[in-house]
N, C-alpha and C positions, 0 to 999 in steps of 0.2 A: 263420735260414736255414742257417748253417754247420753246426750240429749235425745237422740233417735231412739235408743233403747228405753229411756224413761217415758217418752211419748207412747211407744208401742206397749209398754207395760201398763201404762195408765189406760190406754184404749182397750186393751185385752181384758181388763177388769170387767168391762161391760159385756163382752162376749161370755166370760165365765159366769157372770150373774144371770144373763139371759139363758144360758144353758142350764144353770141350776134351777131357774124357775120352770123351764120346760120339763126337765126330768122329774121334778117334784110334782108338777101338774099331771104328768103322765102316770106317775105312781099313784097319786091320789084318785085320779079318774079310774085307773085300773082296779083299785079296791072296790069301787062301786059297780063297775061293769064286769068284774071277774075275768078280765082279759089281760094278756101280756103277749105282745108280739114283736115283730121286727122293728117297728117304730120305737117301741119302748127300749129295746136293746140298744138301738142306735142313739137314743137320747142319752143313755148312760155312757156310751162310748164318746159322744161329743163332749159331754161334761168332763170326763176324765182327760180327754185329749186337750181340751181348752185349759184345764188345770196344768197339764204337763207343759204346754206352750208357755203359760204364765210363769211356771217355775223356771224354765230355761231362760226366759227373758229376765227374771229376777236374778238368777245366777250371773247372767251377762252384765246386769247392772252392778252387781257387787264387784265383779272383776274389772270393770272399766271405770268405776266411780272415781272422779277426781278427788273426792273427799277421803277415800280410803277408810279402812276399818279403824286405823289409829286416830284419824280425825273424828270419827264418830264416837269412839270410846273416850277420847280426850276429856270431854265435859264430864263423863262419869268419874274419871280419876280426879279431875280438878274440883268436882262438886259444884259446877256452874248450874244453879237452880233453873235458869231460864231455858236451858236446852237439855236438862237432865232427863226429863220425861220423853222428849223426842228422840234423844240419843238411845235411851233404853228401848224405846219402841222399835226403832229401825235396826238395832244391833242384836236384840234378843227376842222380843215378843213377836214381831212381824215374821221374821224368817222361820222361827221354830213353829209358830202356829200354822203358817202356810204349808210348811213341809208336813206337819201332822195332818192337815186337811187333804193334801195330795195322797198321803198313805191311806187315810181312811176311805177316800174315794176309790182307790184301787182295791182295797180289801172289800169294800162294799160291792164293787163290781163283781168280784169273784163269788161273794156270798149270794148275790142275786142270781148269778149264772147257775149256781149249784142248787138253788132252792127247788124243792120237789114239786111245787104247784104254782099256778098263776097267782093265787092269793098270797102265798109265801113270797114270791118274787116281788110283787108290788109292795108288800109290807116291809120287806128288807130294803128295797130301794128307798122307800119313804124314810125309814130310820137312818140308814147309812148316809144317804145323800142329804138328808135333812141336817144331821149333825155336822156334816162337812160344810154345808151352807152356813150354818150358824157360826162355825169357826171362821169362815171367810168374812162374814159380816163383822165379826169382832176384830179381825186383824187388818181390815182396810183402813188406811189413814183418811178418814172422811173430812178432816180439816183441810186437806190439800185440794187444789183445784180438781173439779170432777172431770174436766176435759182439758188435755194439754193445750 
């Protein structure tokens, strides 16, 4: 089960990044054209849904991992320098940053929905989804294979 979840989690990364590019492009374009419509709302929904799916796959990875949390934290306790950074990344930084990104995307979605004008909706979408995307880019393990 773990290899399948890992492959799906790795592939879904691209869905999330494509959805992020789409929602940011729509928001940027909307600032110029002064429009915000159904397609823009759906872009935000797709982005947050893709993030939710990615989060569920990540939780599934954590619960089915043959390495377990103890195996990942072990190098931290022992002070093994070769795996210290990677262990810290996968046990602390990656999960916390990604959970924060999901929360920010959902808060941003609510802020955009409640914004009073099309200009405000596009501006809020650009800010909230932009910060979310930056967090995602920071927390992706780029040194791992890009495709499983």
